[in-house]
C-alpha positions as CSV (number, residue, x, y, z in Angstrom):
1,M,0.0,0.0,0.0
2,L,1.4,3.4,-1.0
3,L,0.0,6.6,0.5
4,K,-0.7,9.3,-2.1
5,T,-2.5,12.1,-0.4
6,I,-3.7,13.1,3.1
7,T,-6.3,15.7,3.7
8,A,-7.8,16.6,7.1
9,F,-10.3,19.2,8.3
10,N,-10.6,20.2,12.0
11,F,-8.4,17.3,13.0
12,K,-6.6,17.9,16.3
13,K,-4.5,21.1,15.9
14,Y,-5.1,21.4,12.1
15,E,-8.1,23.3,10.8
16,S,-6.9,22.2,7.4
17,L,-4.1,19.9,6.4
18,E,-3.2,18.9,2.8
19,I,-0.3,16.7,1.9
20,E,-0.1,15.7,-1.8
21,N,2.3,14.2,-4.3
22,I,3.8,11.7,-1.8
23,P,6.4,9.8,-3.9
24,D,5.9,6.1,-4.6
25,K,9.6,5.3,-4.0
26,A,10.9,7.2,-1.0
27,I,11.5,7.3,2.7
28,V,9.4,10.1,4.0
29,G,10.5,12.0,7.1
30,I,8.4,14.5,9.0
31,F,10.6,17.1,10.8
32,G,9.7,20.2,12.9
33,E,9.7,21.9,16.2
34,N,8.1,20.4,19.3
35,E,4.3,20.8,19.2
36,S,4.4,21.7,15.5
37,G,2.0,18.9,14.4
38,K,4.3,16.1,13.3
39,S,2.6,13.4,15.4
40,T,-0.8,14.7,14.3
41,I,0.0,13.8,10.7
42,G,0.7,10.3,11.9
43,D,-2.6,10.3,13.8
44,A,-4.4,11.5,10.7
45,V,-3.0,8.5,8.7
46,S,-3.9,6.1,11.5
47,F,-7.4,7.5,11.9
48,A,-8.0,7.5,8.1
49,L,-6.9,3.9,7.7
50,F,-8.3,2.3,10.9
51,G,-10.7,4.8,12.5
52,T,-8.6,5.2,15.6
53,T,-5.3,6.5,16.9
54,V,-3.2,5.3,19.8
55,K,-4.7,7.8,22.2
56,F,-8.2,7.5,20.8
57,A,-8.0,3.7,21.2
58,S,-7.1,4.0,24.8
59,D,-9.6,6.7,26.0
60,N,-12.2,6.8,23.1
61,A,-12.6,10.5,23.5
62,A,-13.8,12.1,20.3
63,A,-12.8,15.5,21.7
64,S,-9.1,14.5,21.6
65,L,-9.3,14.3,17.8
66,I,-11.5,17.2,16.9
67,H,-10.2,20.8,16.6
68,W,-11.3,22.9,19.6
69,D,-13.4,25.2,17.4
70,A,-15.3,22.5,15.5
71,D,-18.1,20.0,16.1
72,E,-16.6,17.3,13.8
73,C,-13.5,16.4,11.9
74,E,-12.8,14.7,8.6
75,V,-9.8,12.9,7.3
76,Q,-9.3,11.6,3.8
77,L,-6.4,9.4,2.6
78,T,-5.8,8.2,-0.9
79,F,-3.7,5.1,-1.3
80,K,-2.6,2.8,-4.1
81,I,-2.3,-1.0,-3.7
82,A,0.2,-3.3,-5.4
83,E,-2.2,-4.1,-8.2
84,G,-2.2,-0.4,-9.1
85,D,-5.8,0.4,-8.0
86,E,-6.2,3.7,-6.1
87,Y,-8.7,4.1,-3.3
88,R,-9.8,7.0,-1.1
89,V,-10.9,6.4,2.5
90,V,-13.0,9.1,4.2
91,R,-13.7,9.2,7.9
92,R,-15.8,11.7,9.9
93,L,-16.0,11.9,13.6
94,E,-18.5,14.0,15.6
95,R,-17.9,15.4,19.0
96,N,-20.6,13.0,20.4
97,G,-18.4,10.0,19.2
98,A,-20.5,9.1,16.1
99,Q,-18.2,8.0,13.3
100,K,-18.8,7.5,9.6
101,A,-16.5,5.8,7.1
102,F,-16.6,5.5,3.3
103,L,-14.2,3.8,0.9
104,Y,-14.2,4.9,-2.7
105,Q,-12.4,3.4,-5.7
106,Q,-10.6,6.3,-7.3
107,R,-12.6,8.3,-9.8
108,H,-15.9,6.9,-8.6
109,E,-18.5,9.1,-6.8
110,T,-20.3,6.2,-5.0
111,P,-18.5,4.5,-2.1
112,I,-17.7,0.8,-2.6
113,K,-17.9,0.3,1.2
114,T,-19.8,2.3,3.8
115,G,-19.7,2.0,7.6
116,V,-16.9,1.7,10.1
117,K,-16.7,-2.1,10.2
118,E,-17.0,-2.6,6.5
119,V,-14.3,0.0,5.7
120,N,-12.0,-1.3,8.4
121,A,-12.3,-4.8,7.0
122,A,-11.5,-3.6,3.5
123,V,-8.5,-1.5,4.6
124,E,-7.2,-4.5,6.6
125,K,-7.6,-6.7,3.5
126,F,-5.8,-4.2,1.2
127,S,-3.0,-3.5,3.7
128,G,-2.6,-6.9,5.3
129,F,-2.5,-5.1,8.7
130,D,-4.9,-4.4,11.5
131,F,-4.5,-1.4,13.7
132,Q,-2.3,-3.1,16.3
133,S,0.1,-4.4,13.7
134,F,0.2,-1.0,12.1
135,R,0.8,0.7,15.5
136,Y,3.7,-1.6,16.4
137,T,5.5,-1.5,13.0
138,F,4.9,1.6,11.0
139,Y,3.6,4.2,13.5
140,L,5.7,4.6,16.6
141,V,4.2,7.2,18.9
142,Q,6.5,9.5,20.9
143,K,8.0,7.9,24.0
144,E,6.4,4.5,23.2
145,I,9.4,2.6,22.0
146,D,10.1,0.9,25.3
147,I,6.5,-0.2,25.7
148,I,6.5,-1.6,22.2
149,L,9.7,-3.5,22.7
150,K,8.4,-5.1,25.9
151,E,4.7,-5.5,25.1
152,A,4.6,-6.3,21.4
153,K,7.7,-8.3,20.5
154,N,5.8,-11.2,19.0
155,N,3.3,-8.9,17.3
156,S,6.0,-6.8,15.8
157,Q,8.0,-9.8,14.6
158,H,4.9,-11.3,12.9
159,A,4.1,-7.9,11.2
160,I,7.6,-7.5,9.9
161,Y,7.5,-11.1,8.7
162,K,4.3,-10.1,6.7
163,M,5.8,-6.9,5.5
164,L,8.8,-8.6,4.0
165,G,6.6,-11.1,2.2
166,F,7.8,-14.2,4.1
167,E,4.2,-15.5,4.4
168,R,4.0,-15.7,0.6
169,L,7.3,-17.7,0.6
170,D,5.9,-20.1,3.2
171,W,2.8,-20.5,1.0
172,A,4.9,-21.0,-2.1
173,Q,7.0,-23.6,-0.3
174,D,3.8,-25.5,0.7
175,V,2.5,-25.5,-2.8
176,V,5.8,-26.8,-4.2
177,A,6.0,-29.5,-1.6
178,A,2.4,-30.6,-2.4
179,E,3.2,-30.6,-6.1
180,K,6.4,-32.6,-5.5
181,E,4.4,-35.1,-3.5
182,N,1.9,-35.5,-6.3
183,V,4.6,-36.0,-8.9
184,E,6.3,-38.6,-6.8
185,K,3.1,-40.7,-6.5
């Protein structure tokens, strides 16, 4: 999965956030002063993909994600999967905690998935990760590295195994072994 654009409205400290033209082949770093919104960009990606963030998952307080002057927030993220198809996920959160989620195939006006559970399932299918795997491999929150190293050693190892494609190698090895067994009969 390759991130292409991130757009947010009234999300945490940002009234408006637009990040476009994210390169397909690059390592992206986010640099800035303390409290400049670096972590909020990571939170926006996490919220768009999975409908939650590390802090939101622990206290479920909608107010922690919505800009102080607003009644709701919205985050949109466009991503491309390995097959080349582009998708856009849109999530909205109201101050009362109500959340809406939509998944669009790029250049289509009608969502292909609607609802938090349905969109979460589709994103997990496309990415191969659930929120916890994402959290412990791609998205390290400030001051959390010690917790992650102690708490999630097995989860991180499994996620990295998946990222590197070793599960596919295991599958291919099983297929070859089965074919070999059939040929030898």
